[in-house]
C-alpha positions in Angstrom: 11.6 -77.4 -8.5 14.6 -76.0 -9.6 13.2 -74.3 -12.4 11.5 -71.6 -9.9 14.2 -70.5 -8.5 16.2 -67.2 -10.5 19.5 -66.7 -10.8 20.4 -65.0 -7.3 18.4 -68.2 -5.5 20.3 -70.3 -7.3 23.5 -68.6 -7.4 22.7 -68.5 -3.3 21.7 -72.5 -3.0 24.9 -73.3 -4.8 27.4 -71.5 -2.2 25.6 -73.0 0.9 26.0 -76.4 -0.5 29.5 -75.9 -1.1 29.9 -74.7 2.2 28.4 -77.2 3.0 30.5 -80.0 1.5 33.8 -77.9 2.5 32.4 -78.9 6.4 32.8 -82.7 5.3 36.4 -83.2 4.9 37.0 -80.7 8.6 34.3 -83.2 9.9 36.9 -86.0 9.1 40.2 -84.5 9.7 39.1 -83.0 13.5 37.0 -86.4 14.3 40.0 -88.5 13.0 42.8 -86.1 15.3 40.3 -86.5 17.8 40.1 -90.6 17.5 43.7 -90.6 17.0 44.2 -88.4 20.6 42.0 -90.5 22.6 43.2 -93.4 21.6 47.1 -92.6 22.9 48.4 -92.4 19.3 51.1 -89.7 18.7 50.5 -87.9 14.9 51.7 -85.0 13.7 48.2 -84.6 12.1 46.7 -85.4 15.4 48.7 -82.3 16.9 48.0 -80.0 13.6 44.7 -80.4 13.9 44.0 -80.5 17.9 46.2 -77.2 18.2 43.3 -74.7 17.1 40.4 -76.6 16.1 37.4 -74.0 17.6 39.4 -70.7 15.1 38.9 -73.6 12.4 35.4 -74.5 13.3 34.7 -70.3 14.1 36.4 -69.6 11.1 34.1 -72.2 8.7 30.7 -71.5 10.6 31.4 -67.5 10.4 32.0 -67.7 6.4 28.4 -69.6 6.3 26.8 -67.4 8.7 28.0 -64.3 6.7 27.1 -65.6 2.8 23.7 -66.2 4.2 23.4 -63.0 4.9 25.0 -61.6 2.4 22.8 -63.2 -0.2 19.7 -63.6 1.5 18.2 -61.1 -0.8 21.1 -61.4 -3.3 20.5 -58.1 -5.7 17.0 -57.7 -4.9 18.0 -54.8 -2.3 20.6 -51.9 -2.1 24.4 -52.4 -1.1 25.4 -50.7 1.9 28.6 -50.4 3.6 27.6 -53.3 6.3 26.9 -55.9 3.0 30.9 -54.4 1.9 31.7 -55.3 5.7 30.2 -58.6 5.5 32.2 -59.4 2.7 35.2 -58.6 4.5 34.3 -60.7 7.2 33.7 -63.6 4.2 36.8 -63.4 2.7 38.2 -63.0 5.5 36.8 -66.2 7.3 37.6 -68.2 4.1 41.0 -67.4 4.4 40.9 -67.9 8.3 40.5 -71.7 7.1 43.0 -72.2 4.9 45.8 -70.7 7.9 44.5 -72.8 11.3 44.0 -76.0 8.9 46.9 -75.5 7.4 44.9 -76.3 4.0 43.7 -75.2 0.4 39.9 -75.3 2.0 39.7 -71.3 2.4 40.8 -71.5 -1.4 37.6 -73.2 -2.1 35.9 -71.1 0.2 37.2 -68.1 -1.8 35.4 -69.6 -5.0 32.1 -69.0 -3.3 33.0 -65.4 -2.0 34.0 -64.9 -5.9 30.1 -65.7 -6.9 29.0 -62.8 -4.4 31.7 -60.1 -5.5 29.9 -59.5 -9.1 26.6 -57.9 -7.0 28.6 -56.2 -3.9 31.9 -54.4 -6.0 32.0 -52.7 -9.3 33.8 -54.9 -12.1 37.2 -53.8 -11.7 37.2 -53.9 -7.4 35.9 -56.8 -7.3 38.6 -59.0 -10.0 41.2 -56.8 -7.8 39.4 -58.6 -4.9 39.2 -62.2 -6.4 42.8 -61.9 -7.2 44.9 -60.7 -3.7 42.5 -62.6 -1.9 44.0 -65.8 -3.3 47.4 -64.8 -2.8 46.9 -64.2 -0.1 46.9 -67.7 0.4 50.6 -68.4 -0.9 52.0 -68.5 2.6 49.7 -71.4 3.7 50.8 -73.2 0.5 54.8 -72.7 1.6 54.2 -74.0 5.0 53.2 -76.9 3.4 56.7 -77.4 2.1 56.0 -76.6 -1.7 58.4 -74.4 -3.3 57.6 -70.4 -3.7 56.6 -70.7 -7.6 54.0 -73.8 -6.9 52.6 -72.2 -4.3 51.6 -69.1 -6.1 50.9 -70.9 -9.0 48.8 -73.5 -7.1 46.9 -70.0 -5.8 46.8 -69.1 -9.7 45.0 -72.2 -10.3 42.0 -71.6 -7.7 42.5 -67.9 -8.8 41.4 -69.2 -12.0 38.8 -71.2 -11.0 37.5 -68.3 -9.2 37.5 -66.4 -12.4 35.0 -68.5 -13.7 32.9 -68.7 -10.5 33.0 -64.9 -11.1 32.2 -64.5 -14.9 29.5 -66.6 -14.4 28.1 -64.8 -11.4 28.4 -61.8 -13.2 26.6 -63.5 -15.9 23.5 -64.0 -13.4 23.8 -60.4 -12.0 23.2 -58.7 -16.0 20.3 -61.0 -16.6 19.4 -59.5 -13.4 19.3 -56.8 -14.0 18.3 -57.1 -17.8 15.1 -58.5 -16.3 14.1 -55.4 -13.9 15.0 -53.1 -16.5 12.0 -55.1 -18.8 9.9 -55.0 -15.2 10.1 -51.5 -15.4 9.0 -51.0 -19.0 6.4 -53.1 -19.2 5.0 -51.5 -16.2 5.3 -48.1 -17.9 3.9 -50.0 -21.4 0.7 -51.2 -19.0 0.4 -48.0 -17.7 1.2 -46.0 -20.5 -1.2 -47.8 -22.4 -4.3 -47.2 -19.8 -3.5 -43.4 -19.8 -4.3 -44.4 -24.2 -7.2 -45.6 -23.3 -8.8 -43.2 -20.8 -7.7 -40.2 -23.8 -9.0 -42.1 -26.4 -12.0 -42.6 -24.7 -12.4 -38.9 -23.6 -11.8 -38.3 -27.2 -14.7 -40.1 -28.8 -17.1 -38.6 -26.1 -15.2 -35.4 -26.6 -16.0 -36.0 -30.5 -19.6 -37.0 -30.4 -20.7 -34.4 -28.0 -19.5 -32.0 -30.1 -20.8 -33.6 -33.3 -24.6 -34.0 -31.8 -24.1 -30.4 -30.7 -23.2 -29.6 -34.2 -25.5 -31.1 -36.5 -28.6 -31.8 -34.6 -28.5 -29.0 -31.9 -28.2 -26.5 -34.8 -31.0 -28.3 -37.5 -33.2 -28.1 -34.4 -33.0 -24.7 -33.5 -33.5 -24.1 -37.0 -36.4 -26.7 -36.9 -37.8 -25.1 -33.7 -37.4 -21.1 -35.4 -39.3 -22.4 -38.7 -42.0 -24.4 -36.3 -42.2 -21.2 -34.8 -42.8 -18.9 -37.7 -45.3 -21.4 -39.2 -47.5 -20.8 -36.0 -47.7 -17.2 -36.3 -48.9 -17.7 -39.7 -51.6 -21.0 -39.3 -54.4 -21.1 -38.3 -57.4 -23.3 -36.2 -56.2 -27.1 -36.2 -52.7 -26.6 -37.9 -52.0 -24.2 -35.8 -52.5 -26.4 -33.1 -50.6 -29.1 -34.7 -47.9 -26.6 -35.3 -47.5 -25.5 -31.8 -47.4 -29.5 -31.0 -44.6 -30.1 -33.2 -42.4 -26.8 -32.1 -43.2 -28.1 -28.4 -41.3 -31.2 -29.0 -38.6 -30.0 -30.9 -37.5 -27.8 -28.0 -37.7 -30.7 -26.0 -35.6 -32.9 -28.3 -33.3 -29.4 -27.7 -33.4 -29.5 -24.4 -32.7 -33.3 -24.6 -29.6 -33.2 -26.9 -28.0 -30.2 -24.7 -28.7 -32.3 -21.5 -26.7 -35.3 -23.4 -24.1 -33.0 -24.5 -23.0 -31.9 -21.1 -23.3 -35.7 -19.7 -20.5 -36.5 -22.7 -18.6 -33.7 -21.3 -18.8 -34.3 -17.9 -17.9 -37.8 -18.4 -15.0 -37.2 -21.0 -12.2 -37.2 -17.3 -9.2 -39.3 -17.6 -9.3 -42.2 -14.6 -5.3 -41.9 -13.5 -6.2 -44.8 -10.8 -6.9 -47.3 -14.1 -2.5 -45.6 -14.9 -1.0 -45.2 -11.5 -1.4 -48.6 -10.4 0.6 -50.8 -13.1 3.7 -49.0 -11.8 3.9 -50.4 -8.1 3.3 -53.3 -9.4 5.9 -56.6 -9.1 8.9 -53.8 -7.6 11.8 -56.0 -6.4 13.3 -54.8 -3.0 10.1 -52.4 -2.3 7.0 -52.1 -1.1 4.3 -50.4 -2.3 1.1 -49.4 -0.4 -0.7 -47.1 -2.9 -4.1 -45.3 -1.1 -5.4 -43.9 -5.2 -9.0 -41.5 -4.2 -12.2 -43.2 -7.1 -12.4 -41.8 -8.6 -9.5 -39.5 -9.4 -9.7 -37.7 -12.6 -8.4 -35.1 -15.3 -9.5 -34.0 -17.9 -6.2 -33.1 -19.9 -4.6 -35.7 -20.9 -1.5 -33.8 -20.5 -1.8 -33.4 -16.9 -2.7 -37.2 -16.7 1.0 -38.0 -18.4 2.7 -35.2 -15.8 1.3 -37.4 -13.2 1.7 -40.5 -14.9 5.8 -39.7 -14.7 6.2 -37.5 -11.8 4.4 -41.1 -9.8 7.2 -43.1 -12.3 10.6 -40.5 -11.2 9.2 -40.7 -7.2 9.4 -44.9 -7.6 12.9 -44.7 -9.3 14.5 -42.4 -7.1 13.1 -44.9 -4.1 14.5 -47.9 -5.7 17.6 -46.6 -6.9 19.5 -44.1 -3.5 16.7 -44.0 -1.0 17.5 -47.3 0.2 14.2 -48.0 1.3 11.6 -51.2 2.2 8.5 -49.3 1.7 7.0 -46.5 0.0 3.6 -44.8 0.5 1.9 -43.0 -2.5 -1.6 -41.3 -1.8 -3.5 -39.3 -4.4 -6.3 -36.8 -3.6 -8.6 -34.3 -5.4 -8.7 -31.8 -3.0 -10.5 -27.8 -4.3 -10.1 -28.7 -7.7 -6.4 -29.4 -7.2 -4.4 -33.2 -7.1 -2.9 -32.9 -4.9 -0.2 -36.3 -4.9 1.6 -37.1 -1.3 4.9 -39.5 -1.6 7.1 -40.8 1.5 9.3 -43.8 2.3 11.4 -45.1 5.3 14.8 -45.1 3.9 17.9 -43.2 5.0 16.9 -39.6 4.2 19.3 -36.8 3.7 20.2 -33.6 5.6 20.4 -31.0 2.3 19.4 -32.9 -0.7 20.2 -31.4 -4.3 17.6 -31.9 -6.4 18.9 -34.3 -9.2 18.0 -34.5 -12.9 14.2 -36.4 -12.3 13.9 -34.0 -9.7 14.3 -31.3 -11.9 12.1 -32.5 -14.7 9.2 -33.2 -12.6 9.3 -29.8 -10.8 9.4 -27.9 -14.0 6.5 -29.8 -15.5 4.6 -29.2 -12.9 5.3 -25.6 -13.2 4.7 -25.2 -16.3 1.2 -26.5 -15.8 0.5 -24.5 -12.2 1.3 -27.3 -9.8 4.4 -27.0 -7.7 6.2 -29.5 -5.7 7.3 -29.6 -1.9 10.5 -31.7 -1.2 11.2 -32.8 2.5 13.4 -35.0 4.0 15.7 -35.2 6.8 18.7 -37.7 7.9 17.5 -41.5 9.0 13.6 -39.8 7.8 13.3 -40.5 5.0 12.2 -38.9 2.2 8.9 -37.2 2.0 7.5 -35.6 -1.2 4.2 -33.7 -1.9 2.7 -32.7 -5.8 0.0 -30.2 -6.3 -1.4 -29.8 -10.2 -4.6 -28.3 -11.1 -7.7 -30.5 -12.2 -8.5 -28.9 -14.9 -6.8 -25.6 -17.6 -9.2 -23.1 -15.9 -8.4 -23.4 -12.0 -6.5 -21.0 -10.8 -2.8 -21.9 -10.8 -1.1 -22.4 -7.9 1.7 -19.9 -5.4 4.6 -21.0 -7.2 7.3 -21.2 -4.5 8.8 -24.2 -4.1 10.4 -26.0 -0.6 13.5 -28.3 -1.4 
């Protein structure tokens, strides 16, 4: 069963298991204090744990809820300010468990918190967060009649254990990122391979059509001309056979021309087979592609432009949009390839196109296309790409709305 879980899921379940284990001594201590109190036995332990039982239990429950919420899609979504707020609640509740119980149980929960830090914070901030959260527990150990030095050493010891957990989680995070990069490269390779296969097919059909036109076409034309001359020079039955051969030569020439035309007409690149691999297995983003079938262009360079544009749209949505859904639609309209993309992300008030969007716009404009961007806060991003399907198509207006 464990072999089917990825790194983030294993960390999540390990943290939840540790949280449950920490609850066992809490349950034992409070049960014991309740039994002592119910039996009328005066005990300092009973008094201490009966003083604020619900506060400690509440902090413990809050820790579990916060941890479960933070790790529900660990590494599969963008970190938002709400996540960092829950991280603060997670740390505070762990510290609260130690203060309310006057034990080191909170330090153990902070070790669980350390497993979340690499996924939520930059490396330096995460290390500082880890050390400071452990040092906050020092007053608890001092209240347990430990000397200051020993209290600090106790916190440093737990910080060392937390550091080990932190590094383990950091390695899992790096492997998760490497796996995502590999998935993206594989998707790009599959899309590029499909595009190359289409280009090779188009080039082969074009080569065959040229060979038919240049070889058979020219020879049949010369044969037809010679037979026509022979028909004027011959008489009787010979002339009839020559005319019949001339007619067959012209019919054969017509068939060759039709075959060449069909080969050239079928030499367009199908975009659907090249674009769909880009949308497969993208984490934290549901991509719905609606591509007209067939959707073709007659130029490999234009197909490559649309391929790179689609790739840039998906990458930007994953990295910056904080979206859960992305809709991509591609149609052929009046000799133009029109692609529309929209997401349900946070949007922006006045978007500033980065290098990716600028590169997309420049590629489109070089081939007579245009890029339109529409967005507003909390309404997502909407892109519209227009590109002539053929080289001969007149360029569209170069006005760009951004």
